C-alpha positions as CSV (number, residue, x, y, z in Angstrom):
1,X,18.7,35.3,-55.9
2,X,18.3,31.8,-57.5
3,X,20.4,32.7,-60.5
4,X,23.3,35.0,-59.7
5,X,25.3,35.4,-62.9
6,X,25.1,34.9,-66.7
7,X,28.3,34.9,-68.7
8,X,28.8,35.0,-72.5
9,X,32.0,33.5,-74.0
10,X,32.6,34.8,-77.6
11,X,35.7,32.7,-77.9
12,X,33.4,29.6,-78.1
13,X,31.4,31.0,-81.0
14,X,31.2,28.6,-84.0
15,X,31.0,31.5,-86.4
16,X,30.6,35.3,-86.4
17,X,28.9,35.5,-89.7
18,X,25.4,34.2,-88.8
19,X,22.7,35.2,-86.3
20,X,22.9,35.2,-83.3
21,X,26.7,35.1,-83.3
22,X,27.0,38.1,-85.6
23,X,25.4,40.5,-83.0
24,X,28.1,42.9,-82.0
25,X,27.0,43.2,-78.4
26,X,28.0,39.6,-77.8
27,X,31.3,39.6,-79.7
28,X,33.3,40.5,-76.6
29,X,33.0,38.8,-73.2
30,X,29.9,39.8,-71.3
31,X,29.0,39.3,-67.6
32,X,25.6,40.0,-66.2
33,X,25.4,40.0,-62.4
34,X,21.9,39.3,-61.1
35,X,21.7,40.8,-57.6
36,X,18.0,42.0,-57.7
37,X,14.8,40.0,-57.6
38,X,13.8,41.8,-60.8
39,X,16.3,42.4,-63.7
40,X,15.4,44.1,-66.9
41,X,17.0,43.7,-70.4
42,X,16.3,46.8,-72.6
43,X,17.5,48.0,-76.0
44,X,16.3,48.6,-79.5
45,X,14.8,45.8,-81.5
46,X,17.5,43.5,-82.8
47,X,20.1,44.3,-80.1
48,X,20.0,40.8,-78.6
49,X,18.0,41.1,-75.4
50,X,15.4,38.4,-76.4
51,X,18.2,36.3,-77.9
52,X,20.0,36.1,-74.5
53,X,16.8,35.6,-72.6
54,X,15.9,32.6,-74.8
55,X,19.4,31.2,-74.4
56,X,19.1,31.4,-70.6
57,X,15.8,29.5,-70.9
58,X,17.4,26.8,-73.1
59,X,20.3,26.5,-70.7
60,X,17.8,26.1,-67.8
61,X,15.9,23.6,-69.9
62,X,12.7,25.5,-69.5
63,X,10.0,24.2,-71.9
64,X,8.5,26.6,-74.4
65,X,5.1,25.8,-75.9
66,X,5.9,26.0,-79.5
67,X,3.4,25.8,-82.3
68,X,3.8,24.0,-85.6
69,X,7.2,24.8,-87.1
70,X,6.9,26.6,-90.4
71,X,9.4,26.6,-93.3
72,X,11.4,29.9,-93.3
73,X,13.5,31.6,-95.9
74,X,17.2,32.0,-95.2
75,X,17.1,30.7,-91.7
76,X,20.4,30.7,-89.7
77,X,21.6,27.2,-89.0
78,X,23.0,28.5,-85.7
79,X,19.7,30.1,-84.5
80,X,19.1,27.7,-81.6
81,X,22.8,27.3,-80.5
82,X,23.4,30.4,-78.4
83,X,22.8,28.6,-75.1
84,X,26.0,26.6,-75.8
85,X,28.2,29.6,-75.4
86,X,26.8,31.0,-72.1
87,X,27.3,29.9,-68.5
88,X,25.0,30.3,-65.5
89,X,25.8,30.5,-61.8
90,X,23.2,29.4,-59.3
91,X,23.2,30.6,-55.7
92,X,22.1,27.3,-54.2
93,X,21.3,25.0,-57.0
94,X,19.0,25.3,-59.9
95,X,15.3,25.9,-59.4
96,X,12.2,25.3,-61.7
97,X,10.8,28.1,-63.7
98,X,9.4,29.1,-67.1
99,X,9.9,31.2,-70.2
100,X,7.1,33.5,-71.4
101,X,6.5,35.3,-74.6
102,X,3.1,36.4,-76.0
103,X,3.7,34.3,-79.1
104,X,4.1,31.0,-77.3
105,X,1.5,31.8,-74.6
106,X,-1.3,31.4,-77.2
107,X,0.0,27.9,-77.9
108,X,0.0,27.1,-74.2
109,X,-3.6,28.4,-73.8
110,X,-4.8,26.2,-76.7
111,X,-3.1,23.1,-75.1
112,X,-4.7,24.0,-71.7
113,X,-8.1,24.1,-73.3
114,X,-7.6,20.7,-74.8
115,X,-6.7,19.3,-71.3
116,X,-9.8,21.0,-69.8
117,X,-12.1,18.9,-72.1
118,X,-11.2,15.8,-70.1
119,X,-10.4,17.5,-66.7
120,X,-12.1,20.9,-66.3
121,X,-10.4,21.3,-62.8
122,X,-7.1,22.2,-64.5
123,X,-8.7,25.6,-65.1
124,X,-9.2,26.2,-61.4
125,X,-5.5,27.1,-61.3
126,X,-6.2,30.0,-63.7
127,X,-9.3,31.4,-62.0
128,X,-11.7,28.8,-63.3
129,X,-11.9,30.2,-66.8
130,X,-10.6,29.1,-70.1
131,X,-7.7,31.3,-71.1
132,X,-9.0,31.2,-74.7
133,X,-12.3,32.7,-73.6
134,X,-10.7,35.8,-72.1
135,X,-9.2,38.7,-73.9
136,X,-5.5,38.3,-74.6
137,X,-4.6,40.8,-71.8
138,X,-7.0,39.2,-69.3
139,X,-5.7,35.7,-70.0
140,X,-2.1,37.0,-69.5
141,X,-3.0,38.5,-66.1
142,X,-4.7,35.3,-65.0
143,X,-1.6,33.3,-66.0
144,X,0.8,35.7,-64.2
145,X,-1.2,35.8,-61.0
146,X,-1.3,32.0,-60.7
147,X,2.2,31.2,-62.0
148,X,4.2,33.6,-60.0
149,X,3.0,32.3,-56.7
150,X,5.3,29.3,-57.3
151,X,9.0,29.5,-56.2
152,X,11.2,29.8,-59.3
153,X,13.0,31.7,-62.0
154,X,10.7,33.5,-64.5
155,X,12.0,34.7,-67.9
156,X,9.6,37.1,-69.6
157,X,9.9,38.4,-73.1
158,X,8.0,41.7,-73.5
159,X,5.1,40.7,-71.2
160,X,3.5,44.2,-71.8
161,X,2.7,43.5,-75.4
162,X,-1.1,42.9,-74.9
163,X,-1.5,44.8,-71.6
164,X,-3.1,48.1,-71.1
165,X,-1.3,50.7,-69.0
166,X,-3.6,49.8,-66.1
167,X,-2.8,46.1,-66.4
168,X,0.9,46.9,-66.7
169,X,0.7,48.7,-63.3
170,X,-1.0,45.6,-61.9
171,X,1.8,43.4,-63.3
172,X,4.3,45.9,-61.8
173,X,2.7,45.4,-58.4
174,X,2.9,41.6,-58.8
175,X,6.6,41.7,-59.8
176,X,7.4,43.9,-56.8
177,X,5.5,41.9,-54.2
178,X,6.7,38.5,-55.5
179,X,10.3,39.7,-55.6
180,X,10.0,41.1,-52.1
181,X,8.7,37.7,-50.9
182,X,12.0,36.2,-51.9
183,X,10.8,33.1,-53.7
184,X,10.5,34.4,-57.2
185,X,13.2,35.9,-59.4
186,X,12.4,37.7,-62.7
187,X,14.5,38.5,-65.8
188,X,12.5,40.5,-68.2
189,X,13.1,41.9,-71.7
190,X,10.8,44.9,-72.1
191,X,10.1,48.3,-73.7
192,X,7.7,49.4,-71.0
193,X,8.6,52.4,-68.9
194,X,5.9,51.4,-66.4
195,X,7.5,48.0,-65.7
196,X,11.0,49.5,-65.6
197,X,9.9,51.6,-62.7
198,X,9.9,48.5,-60.4
199,X,11.6,49.5,-57.2
200,X,15.2,48.3,-56.7
201,X,15.3,46.5,-60.1
202,X,18.5,46.3,-62.1
203,X,18.3,47.5,-65.7
204,X,20.8,46.3,-68.3
205,X,21.1,48.2,-71.6
206,X,21.9,46.2,-74.7
207,X,22.3,49.5,-76.6
208,X,25.7,49.7,-74.8
209,X,28.8,47.6,-75.7
210,X,29.6,46.0,-73.4
211,X,26.2,45.4,-71.8
212,X,26.0,47.5,-68.7
213,X,23.5,48.6,-66.0
214,X,21.9,52.0,-66.2
215,X,19.5,53.9,-64.0
216,X,15.8,54.3,-64.8
217,X,16.1,58.0,-65.6
218,X,18.9,57.2,-68.1
219,X,16.7,54.9,-70.2
220,X,15.5,56.1,-73.6
221,X,12.0,54.9,-72.6
222,X,11.9,57.3,-69.7
223,X,13.5,60.2,-71.5
224,X,11.3,59.9,-74.7
225,X,8.0,59.5,-72.8
226,X,9.0,62.4,-70.5
227,X,9.9,64.7,-73.4
228,X,6.7,63.7,-75.3
229,X,4.4,64.4,-72.3
230,X,6.1,67.8,-71.7
231,X,6.1,68.9,-75.4
232,X,3.9,66.7,-77.7
233,X,3.8,69.3,-80.4
234,X,7.5,69.1,-81.2
235,X,7.3,65.3,-81.7
236,X,4.3,65.8,-84.1
237,X,6.3,68.3,-86.1
238,X,9.2,65.9,-86.4
239,X,6.8,63.2,-87.5
240,X,5.4,65.3,-90.4
241,X,8.9,66.1,-91.8
């Protein structure tokens, strides 16, 4: 593993009244041991998994391709400060890497297109095609296939968002093979039961306080999909009520 541990120190919080420091899952010490090439963060929306993933990216100084900042109502003044209260432990020194989310990927694809107007060869790295001229799912897979060949730490926030089940299976194979190769390490926030099936991956649930690892079969994603496939009618009856 390139990164072996992430630790949250609530005693360093500047406040507990504003996001993200008001998230209960972080208001007691948390230690996340990273002993698998692929580690998943799961939990309901708003539980803090993406928050911690972004803080790790900030701590690693990974660049995120942001768009134009928009004015927002009632924004927390502490929103970007969570990286200041976490610590990372590297196995043999820090490595390069990247942070991915569908939202910032579109910004990256636009910048890449601008570069290609003066140097079309930059697109060779992504299969020779503009990412903007592919479907969202196709452009994501082109990016994943090229990027993950490079040694590093990869932080992915819900990479399944624009992917079909077939493409998710393809991404699953990439994660498994790159992890086995030993040069790439992945930390992924996801809702996908397909990606969560990655062999020997560690799954941390943010629905538990403190954050703790659980098995694939214990995840809500597995249980809900399994129950739905076995008895779809009961879910439909509940939806009508």
